[in-house]
C-alpha positions as CSV (number, residue, x, y, z in Angstrom):
1,M,28.6,-44.8,54.6
2,L,30.1,-46.8,52.4
3,Y,31.9,-45.4,49.5
4,K,31.0,-46.7,46.0
5,K,33.6,-47.1,43.8
6,C,31.7,-46.4,40.5
7,Y,32.0,-42.8,41.7
8,F,35.6,-42.7,41.7
9,K,36.6,-41.4,38.6
10,L,33.8,-38.3,38.8
11,H,35.5,-37.2,42.3
12,A,38.9,-37.4,41.0
13,K,38.4,-35.2,38.6
14,I,36.5,-33.1,40.6
15,V,39.7,-33.7,43.3
16,L,42.5,-32.9,40.9
17,L,40.7,-29.8,39.1
18,S,41.0,-28.3,42.7
19,I,44.3,-28.1,43.2
20,I,45.0,-25.0,41.1
21,P,42.7,-22.8,43.2
22,L,44.2,-24.5,45.9
23,A,47.6,-23.2,44.9
24,C,46.6,-19.9,43.9
25,S,44.9,-19.4,47.2
26,A,48.3,-20.3,48.6
27,A,50.4,-18.0,46.2
28,I,48.1,-14.5,46.3
29,P,48.5,-13.5,50.4
30,L,52.7,-14.7,49.7
31,L,52.6,-12.4,46.5
32,L,50.6,-9.7,48.5
33,G,53.3,-10.0,51.4
34,Q,56.2,-9.8,49.0
35,I,55.2,-6.7,47.7
36,I,54.4,-5.3,51.2
37,D,57.8,-6.0,52.5
38,S,59.3,-4.7,49.0
39,L,57.4,-1.2,48.7
40,S,59.1,-0.5,52.3
41,K,62.1,-0.2,50.1
42,G,60.9,1.8,47.7
43,F,58.7,1.0,44.3
44,S,60.5,-0.5,41.8
45,P,60.1,-2.7,38.6
46,E,60.1,-5.6,40.9
47,V,57.5,-4.6,42.8
48,F,55.5,-4.2,39.5
49,R,56.1,-7.2,38.3
50,T,54.9,-9.4,41.3
51,I,51.7,-7.2,41.2
52,T,51.0,-8.3,37.6
53,I,52.1,-12.2,38.9
54,C,49.1,-11.8,41.4
55,F,46.7,-10.5,39.4
56,I,47.2,-13.5,36.4
57,V,47.4,-15.7,39.9
58,I,43.9,-14.3,40.7
59,F,42.4,-14.3,37.1
60,V,43.6,-17.9,36.7
61,Q,41.7,-18.9,40.6
62,K,38.3,-17.3,39.4
63,I,38.4,-19.2,36.3
64,F,39.5,-22.6,37.8
65,N,36.9,-21.9,40.4
66,F,34.0,-21.6,38.0
67,I,35.2,-25.1,36.6
68,W,35.5,-27.0,39.7
69,N,32.0,-25.6,41.0
70,Y,30.4,-26.3,37.5
71,N,32.3,-29.9,37.6
72,F,31.3,-30.7,41.6
73,N,27.9,-29.6,41.2
74,T,27.0,-31.8,37.9
75,A,29.0,-34.6,39.9
76,K,26.5,-34.0,43.3
77,N,23.4,-34.3,40.8
78,I,24.6,-37.1,38.9
79,V,25.7,-38.8,42.0
80,A,22.0,-37.7,43.9
81,A,20.3,-38.7,40.8
82,S,21.6,-42.1,40.3
83,E,21.4,-42.9,44.1
84,T,17.7,-42.1,44.1
85,E,17.1,-44.0,41.4
86,I,19.0,-46.9,42.6
87,L,16.9,-46.7,46.3
88,F,13.4,-45.7,44.7
89,D,13.6,-49.1,42.0
90,E,14.4,-51.2,45.3
91,F,10.9,-49.6,47.2
92,L,9.3,-50.3,43.4
93,S,10.6,-53.5,42.9
94,A,10.2,-54.7,46.3
95,K,8.3,-58.3,46.5
96,S,5.9,-57.5,49.4
97,N,3.5,-55.0,50.7
98,L,4.2,-52.7,47.7
99,A,-0.3,-51.6,48.5
100,G,0.7,-51.2,52.1
101,T,3.9,-48.7,51.3
102,F,1.3,-46.7,48.9
103,N,-1.6,-46.3,50.8
104,N,0.6,-44.7,53.3
105,E,1.4,-40.7,52.5
106,K,3.8,-40.4,55.5
107,L,6.1,-43.3,54.0
108,L,6.1,-42.3,50.5
109,N,6.8,-38.6,51.5
110,R,9.8,-40.4,53.2
111,I,10.7,-42.6,50.1
112,A,10.6,-39.7,47.7
113,N,13.0,-37.3,49.7
114,E,15.5,-39.5,52.0
115,P,16.9,-40.9,48.8
116,Y,17.8,-38.0,47.2
117,K,19.4,-36.6,50.6
118,L,21.5,-39.7,50.4
119,G,22.7,-39.3,47.0
120,S,23.6,-36.1,47.5
121,L,25.9,-37.0,50.5
122,Y,27.5,-39.9,48.1
123,G,28.1,-37.2,45.5
124,I,30.1,-34.6,47.9
125,S,31.4,-35.9,50.6
126,P,34.4,-38.3,49.2
127,V,35.5,-34.5,47.7
128,M,34.9,-32.2,50.2
129,L,36.9,-34.9,52.3
130,V,40.1,-35.1,50.2
131,N,39.9,-31.2,49.4
132,N,39.5,-30.2,53.0
133,I,42.5,-32.5,54.6
134,M,44.2,-30.9,51.3
135,M,43.2,-27.5,52.1
136,F,44.5,-28.0,55.7
137,V,47.7,-30.0,54.9
138,L,48.5,-27.0,52.5
139,A,47.5,-23.7,55.0
140,S,49.8,-25.6,57.5
141,G,52.3,-25.6,55.3
142,V,52.3,-21.9,54.2
143,L,51.7,-20.6,57.8
144,L,54.6,-22.6,59.2
145,Y,56.9,-21.1,56.4
146,L,55.4,-18.0,57.0
147,N,55.8,-18.1,61.1
148,W,55.7,-21.3,63.4
149,Q,55.0,-19.2,66.6
150,L,51.9,-17.7,65.0
151,L,51.0,-21.1,63.6
152,L,51.0,-22.4,67.1
153,L,48.7,-19.9,68.5
154,T,46.4,-20.4,65.5
155,S,46.5,-24.3,66.5
156,L,44.9,-23.3,70.3
157,F,41.6,-23.1,68.6
158,I,41.4,-25.6,66.2
159,P,40.1,-28.0,69.0
160,L,37.3,-25.8,70.2
161,I,36.4,-24.9,67.0
162,Y,35.9,-28.7,65.9
163,L,34.3,-29.4,69.2
164,I,32.0,-26.2,68.7
165,G,31.0,-27.1,65.4
166,C,30.0,-30.7,66.1
167,F,27.9,-29.4,69.3
168,V,26.1,-26.9,67.6
169,R,25.5,-29.0,64.0
170,K,24.3,-32.0,66.1
171,N,21.8,-29.9,67.8
172,I,20.6,-27.8,64.2
173,I,20.4,-32.1,62.7
174,K,18.6,-32.9,66.0
175,Y,15.8,-30.1,65.3
176,S,15.5,-30.0,61.4
177,K,14.9,-34.2,61.7
178,E,12.0,-33.1,64.2
179,S,11.1,-30.6,62.3
180,S,10.5,-32.6,59.7
181,L,8.3,-34.9,61.6
182,T,6.2,-32.4,62.7
183,S,5.7,-30.7,59.5
184,E,4.7,-34.4,58.1
185,K,2.2,-34.9,61.0
186,F,0.6,-31.0,60.5
187,L,0.4,-32.4,56.3
188,L,-1.2,-35.1,57.4
189,H,-4.1,-33.9,59.6
190,L,-4.6,-30.8,57.2
191,G,-5.1,-33.3,54.4
192,E,-7.5,-35.4,56.5
193,A,-9.2,-32.4,57.4
194,L,-9.7,-30.9,53.7
195,K,-10.6,-34.9,52.2
196,G,-13.0,-34.7,55.5
197,F,-14.4,-31.8,55.1
198,S,-18.1,-33.0,54.2
199,D,-18.4,-35.0,57.7
200,I,-16.7,-31.9,59.6
201,K,-19.2,-30.0,58.2
202,I,-22.1,-32.7,59.1
203,F,-21.3,-33.4,62.4
204,S,-20.1,-29.5,63.2
205,A,-16.4,-30.8,64.1
206,E,-15.0,-27.7,63.1
207,K,-13.8,-26.6,66.4
208,K,-12.1,-29.8,67.5
209,I,-10.2,-30.1,64.1
210,K,-9.3,-26.8,64.1
211,T,-7.8,-27.0,67.8
212,S,-6.0,-30.3,66.6
213,L,-4.6,-28.6,63.8
214,T,-3.5,-25.5,65.9
215,K,-1.7,-27.7,68.5
216,V,0.5,-29.6,65.5
217,R,0.8,-26.2,64.1
218,R,2.5,-24.9,67.5
219,D,4.6,-27.9,67.7
220,M,5.8,-27.6,64.4
221,L,7.0,-24.0,65.4
222,T,8.1,-24.6,68.5
223,V,10.8,-27.0,66.8
224,E,11.2,-24.5,63.7
225,K,12.6,-21.6,66.2
226,S,15.1,-24.3,68.2
227,E,16.2,-25.4,64.7
228,E,16.6,-21.4,63.8
229,F,18.1,-20.6,67.0
230,Y,21.1,-23.1,66.0
231,Q,21.1,-22.1,62.8
232,R,22.0,-18.3,64.1
233,L,24.3,-19.6,66.3
234,Y,26.3,-21.7,64.3
235,R,26.9,-18.0,61.8
236,D,27.2,-16.1,65.0
237,I,29.6,-18.5,65.9
238,N,31.8,-18.7,62.5
239,G,31.1,-15.1,62.1
240,F,33.3,-14.3,66.0
241,L,35.8,-17.3,65.2
242,Y,36.7,-15.7,61.2
243,T,36.9,-11.9,62.9
244,S,38.4,-12.3,66.0
245,L,40.9,-15.3,65.5
246,P,42.8,-13.2,62.6
247,L,42.7,-10.3,64.9
248,I,44.8,-12.1,67.2
249,N,47.2,-12.8,65.0
250,L,47.5,-9.9,63.7
251,V,47.9,-8.3,66.9
252,A,50.8,-10.8,67.8
253,G,52.2,-10.7,64.8
254,F,52.6,-6.8,65.7
255,I,54.4,-8.0,68.9
256,L,56.5,-10.1,67.0
257,M,57.7,-7.4,64.9
258,K,58.9,-5.8,67.8
259,Y,61.3,-8.8,68.4
260,G,62.4,-8.8,65.0
261,K,60.5,-12.3,64.3
262,I,58.2,-11.2,61.7
263,T,58.3,-8.7,58.9
264,L,54.8,-6.6,58.2
265,G,54.2,-8.3,54.7
266,S,54.4,-11.8,56.6
267,T,52.0,-10.8,59.1
268,I,49.3,-9.8,56.3
269,S,49.9,-12.6,54.5
270,F,49.0,-14.3,57.8
271,Y,46.4,-12.5,58.5
272,M,45.1,-13.0,55.2
273,Y,45.5,-16.7,55.0
274,V,44.5,-17.9,58.5
275,G,41.2,-18.6,57.1
276,H,42.4,-21.2,55.1
277,F,43.4,-23.2,57.9
278,I,40.5,-22.5,60.4
279,E,37.9,-23.2,57.6
280,P,39.0,-27.0,56.7
281,V,38.1,-27.8,60.4
282,Q,34.3,-26.5,60.6
283,N,34.0,-28.0,57.1
284,L,35.0,-31.6,58.6
285,A,32.6,-30.8,62.1
286,D,30.4,-30.0,59.4
287,L,30.9,-33.3,57.1
288,R,31.1,-35.2,60.4
289,M,27.6,-34.6,61.4
290,A,26.4,-35.0,57.8
291,I,28.0,-38.2,57.9
292,L,26.2,-39.3,61.2
293,N,23.0,-37.4,59.7
294,S,23.4,-39.7,56.8
295,N,23.6,-42.7,58.9
296,E,20.1,-42.2,60.5
297,K,18.1,-41.4,57.1
298,K,20.2,-44.6,55.9
299,K,18.5,-46.8,58.6
300,L,15.2,-44.7,58.4
301,V,15.3,-46.1,54.4
302,D,16.8,-49.6,55.5
303,E,13.5,-49.9,58.5
304,I,10.9,-49.2,55.7
305,K,13.0,-51.4,53.1
306,K,12.9,-54.2,55.9
307,E,9.1,-53.3,57.2
308,F,7.9,-53.3,53.6
309,A,9.8,-56.0,51.5
310,A,10.9,-59.7,52.3
311,D,13.6,-61.0,51.2
312,L,12.3,-63.9,49.1
313,A,15.8,-64.0,46.7
314,G,15.9,-67.8,45.8
315,H,12.1,-68.8,46.5
316,D,10.0,-71.5,44.4
317,K,9.6,-69.6,40.6
318,A,8.1,-72.6,38.9
319,V,4.1,-72.5,39.8
320,D,1.0,-74.3,38.6
321,F,-1.7,-71.4,38.7
322,N,-4.8,-74.9,37.8
323,S,-5.6,-74.8,41.7
324,L,-6.0,-73.1,44.7
325,L,-6.1,-74.1,48.4
326,L,-7.2,-71.4,51.0
327,K,-7.6,-73.3,54.5
328,D,-7.3,-71.2,57.8
329,I,-5.9,-67.6,57.0
330,K,-3.8,-66.3,59.7
331,H,-2.0,-63.0,59.3
332,S,-0.6,-59.6,61.5
333,F,-0.9,-56.5,59.3
334,E,-0.6,-52.8,61.2
335,S,-1.3,-54.2,64.9
336,K,-4.6,-55.7,62.9
337,D,-4.6,-59.6,63.4
338,I,-6.7,-61.6,60.9
339,N,-8.3,-64.7,61.8
340,I,-10.5,-66.4,58.5
341,K,-11.9,-69.9,58.4
342,T,-12.5,-70.8,54.6
343,D,-12.2,-74.3,53.0
344,I,-11.3,-73.5,48.9
345,D,-10.2,-75.8,47.3
346,I,-10.4,-75.1,43.4
347,S,-8.7,-77.1,40.7
348,T,-10.8,-76.5,37.4
349,S,-11.2,-72.6,35.9
350,G,-14.5,-70.8,36.5
351,F,-16.0,-68.4,38.0
352,Y,-16.2,-68.7,41.7
353,G,-17.7,-66.0,45.1
354,I,-16.6,-65.3,47.9
355,S,-18.9,-64.1,50.4
356,A,-17.4,-62.5,53.7
357,P,-18.6,-59.9,56.5
358,S,-17.0,-56.3,56.3
359,G,-13.8,-55.8,58.1
360,L,-12.9,-59.6,58.5
361,G,-9.7,-59.2,56.6
362,K,-10.8,-60.6,53.2
363,S,-9.3,-58.1,51.5
364,T,-5.7,-58.6,52.9
365,A,-6.0,-62.2,52.9
366,L,-6.6,-62.0,48.7
367,K,-3.6,-59.6,48.5
368,I,-1.1,-61.9,50.1
369,L,-3.0,-64.3,47.7
370,S,-1.7,-62.4,44.7
371,G,1.5,-61.5,45.8
372,L,0.8,-57.6,47.2
373,L,1.4,-58.5,50.5
374,Y,3.8,-61.0,52.0
375,S,2.8,-63.4,55.1
376,E,4.2,-66.2,56.9
377,T,1.3,-67.7,58.7
378,A,-1.4,-67.4,56.2
379,G,-2.3,-71.0,54.9
380,L,-2.6,-69.9,50.9
381,Y,-1.6,-72.5,48.0
382,I,-1.1,-72.2,44.5
383,G,-0.4,-75.0,42.6
384,G,-0.4,-77.3,45.8
385,K,2.8,-74.9,46.9
386,E,2.3,-72.5,49.9
387,V,2.4,-68.7,48.9
388,K,5.0,-67.7,50.7
389,S,7.7,-69.9,49.5
390,L,7.0,-68.5,45.9
391,D,8.7,-66.0,44.2
392,P,6.3,-62.5,43.5
393,D,7.9,-62.1,40.7
394,S,6.3,-65.5,39.5
395,L,2.8,-64.2,40.7
396,N,3.0,-61.0,39.3
397,G,1.3,-61.0,35.3
398,N,-0.5,-64.4,36.1
399,I,-2.5,-63.2,39.0
400,F,-4.6,-60.1,38.7
401,Y,-6.0,-58.2,42.0
402,I,-8.6,-55.8,41.2
403,N,-10.3,-54.0,43.7
404,D,-13.1,-50.8,44.3
405,K,-10.2,-48.5,44.7
406,S,-7.5,-49.8,42.3
407,I,-6.5,-46.3,40.7
408,I,-7.5,-44.1,37.5
409,F,-4.2,-42.4,35.7
410,Q,-4.4,-38.8,34.0
411,G,-4.9,-39.9,30.5
412,T,-7.4,-41.2,28.2
413,V,-9.5,-44.2,28.7
414,K,-7.0,-46.2,26.1
415,E,-3.9,-45.1,28.1
416,N,-5.4,-46.2,31.3
417,A,-6.4,-49.6,29.7
418,E,-3.2,-50.4,28.0
419,L,-0.9,-50.3,31.1
420,T,1.2,-53.4,30.6
421,E,3.6,-53.9,27.7
422,N,2.0,-55.2,24.4
423,A,-1.3,-54.5,25.7
424,N,-4.0,-53.4,23.2
425,I,-7.5,-52.7,23.6
426,T,-10.6,-53.0,20.6
427,K,-13.4,-50.5,20.5
428,E,-15.5,-54.1,19.9
429,V,-14.4,-55.1,23.3
430,F,-15.1,-51.7,24.9
431,D,-18.5,-51.5,23.2
432,S,-19.1,-54.3,25.2
433,I,-18.5,-52.9,28.7
434,F,-20.0,-49.9,28.1
435,D,-23.0,-48.3,26.0
436,E,-24.1,-45.4,24.5
437,S,-25.5,-43.5,28.1
438,D,-22.1,-43.8,29.5
439,N,-21.0,-41.4,27.4
440,L,-17.3,-42.5,27.0
441,S,-15.1,-43.5,24.5
442,L,-11.7,-44.7,24.4
443,E,-10.2,-41.4,23.5
444,T,-12.1,-39.6,26.6
445,E,-9.8,-37.6,28.7
446,L,-10.0,-38.8,32.4
447,E,-8.8,-36.2,35.4
448,T,-6.8,-37.4,38.0
449,E,-8.0,-40.4,40.2
450,G,-11.1,-40.4,37.6
451,A,-12.5,-37.4,38.7
452,N,-14.6,-36.8,35.4
453,I,-16.5,-40.1,35.7
454,S,-18.6,-42.2,38.1
455,L,-17.7,-45.0,40.3
456,G,-19.0,-47.8,37.8
457,Q,-17.3,-46.1,35.1
458,K,-14.3,-45.9,37.2
459,Q,-14.5,-49.5,37.8
460,R,-15.4,-51.0,34.0
461,V,-12.0,-49.0,33.0
462,V,-10.2,-50.7,35.6
463,L,-11.7,-54.0,34.1
464,L,-10.8,-53.1,30.7
465,R,-6.8,-53.6,31.6
466,L,-7.7,-57.3,31.9
467,F,-9.3,-57.5,28.2
468,A,-6.0,-55.6,26.9
469,L,-3.9,-58.1,27.9
470,K,-2.0,-60.0,25.5
471,E,-2.3,-63.3,27.4
472,E,-5.3,-64.5,29.2
473,P,-4.6,-64.7,33.2
474,K,-4.2,-67.6,35.2
475,I,-6.4,-66.2,38.1
476,I,-8.4,-62.4,38.7
477,I,-9.6,-61.9,41.8
478,L,-12.3,-59.5,41.6
479,D,-12.9,-57.7,45.2
480,E,-15.3,-55.3,45.4
481,A,-14.6,-54.4,41.7
482,L,-18.1,-54.4,40.5
483,S,-20.0,-52.6,43.4
484,G,-20.4,-49.5,42.0
485,L,-22.6,-50.7,39.1
486,D,-26.1,-51.5,38.7
487,E,-27.6,-55.1,38.9
488,L,-28.2,-55.1,35.0
489,R,-24.4,-54.0,34.3
490,E,-22.8,-56.1,36.9
491,R,-24.4,-59.1,34.8
492,R,-23.8,-58.1,31.7
493,T,-19.8,-57.7,32.7
494,I,-19.1,-60.8,34.3
495,E,-21.2,-62.1,31.4
496,T,-18.4,-60.9,28.8
497,L,-15.8,-61.6,31.4
498,R,-16.5,-65.5,31.4
499,K,-16.8,-65.2,27.9
500,A,-13.6,-63.2,27.3
501,F,-11.2,-65.3,30.2
502,P,-12.7,-69.2,30.3
503,H,-9.3,-71.0,31.2
504,S,-9.2,-68.8,33.9
505,I,-9.6,-68.7,37.9
506,I,-12.1,-65.9,38.6
507,L,-12.7,-65.0,42.3
508,F,-15.8,-62.2,42.5
509,I,-16.3,-60.8,45.9
510,T,-19.3,-58.9,46.6
511,H,-21.6,-57.5,49.5
512,R,-24.6,-58.1,46.7
513,K,-26.0,-61.7,47.3
514,K,-28.1,-62.1,44.2
515,S,-24.6,-61.7,42.1
516,F,-23.7,-65.2,43.7
517,A,-26.4,-66.9,41.4
518,L,-24.3,-66.1,38.3
519,C,-21.1,-68.2,40.2
520,D,-20.0,-71.8,39.5
521,K,-19.8,-72.0,43.3
522,V,-19.3,-69.6,46.4
523,F,-17.3,-69.7,49.3
524,E,-17.6,-68.5,52.8
525,F,-15.2,-66.5,54.7
526,K,-15.9,-66.8,58.5
527,E,-14.1,-65.6,61.5
528,S,-12.0,-68.1,62.9
């Protein structure tokens, strides 16, 4: 994981704020040891003064601990939010295959969660690393001052503590990763079962679906139990080390006291402070595993980005949208090979029909044409230039692809229509698309995915986005975008489209053969 310099000031402030609490944590056991040794000689004003100083140091430590924790959590959240925004923006601005990404719930889940986890690590790792090294160095110095023999005895346990910490944390991370994957799998299966409830009932598939869900759930519980076991083991080992090692030091200290090598106060101080020597080692072992885990997450994020985003930097931005040429289209997508034979050569604006059998891959081909998908092999040309050589940003805002699954957002009809900047939909345009029988207005509130309106109404709401544009689109692709309309409404909508966009190339894909009579020319997609 590479450190980002832009966070240096943020982290430096937290490290500086930690100096006083660390110094106080070292001073408290030393002062208590001094008090114990002084009390053995009797109570004196010096003892009272030392006790007062000890209370002041404890008070100061608590105040600065509060300040440090506040700034630490603030920095963590700032960096995590910043990293999440950066990484998520990379997905949103990915130059290809966004349609594939946003139709994949599993990938969406990872895109939403992994960047924040990485960002959180960016926020805490540098501070944790520096603070724990500072704590370890300070503790080594204090313990060396108290007694070098006890420090040597304690140091023998350090490699063991570090190795045990790494081993157990490695397994926790392993099973945590498996737990996330099995949870994803279970939620996807459950989502499918809920969405397909009617089909399950019709075909009496309840038993089969229940068996499948039970198996996935059982796998998930097995992994969760393994993760819980290692977490409990980690807590038990930590508890044992924190309890046993100070006791070993205490016993060894009493033995050394017999030979006059250490005082009672120094033994108690060592006993109290030895945790500050052990804790950084455990923390650094945890941090090492967290960084290794973050590298795995970074690989996962990079794989998703690599799979769903083509690097088209420096590609042609100058595009002439007045001509289209589609020849033999070949493309592989999600383990499916697409081979389409066609001969589309368009050099003037108009309303053009495309006839194609189901399952041929016409939607994929048209998404490639619009820049939503990227292909190295598809024979698609705009203005005499192959689509793969064009910068997708130059296609956005000029080519508009609409299909029968285009999304309706929660909000009013007007808000759904005016998605793009400076968009404006008028009542006159609305009335040319909808009639009184639709019982809709621009202010009608739509539920998520347009649950409260019909398919035909949804499709026409999506079409309003075209009419709301400030400039006329160069190319419009209607992929089954009018499939929910009856013949009369379809004819009326096509006439409105032709009138509104006389200078656009409109590609109209439908399975309703009668509708091709409304087109200037009809092309055909065939299997190659």
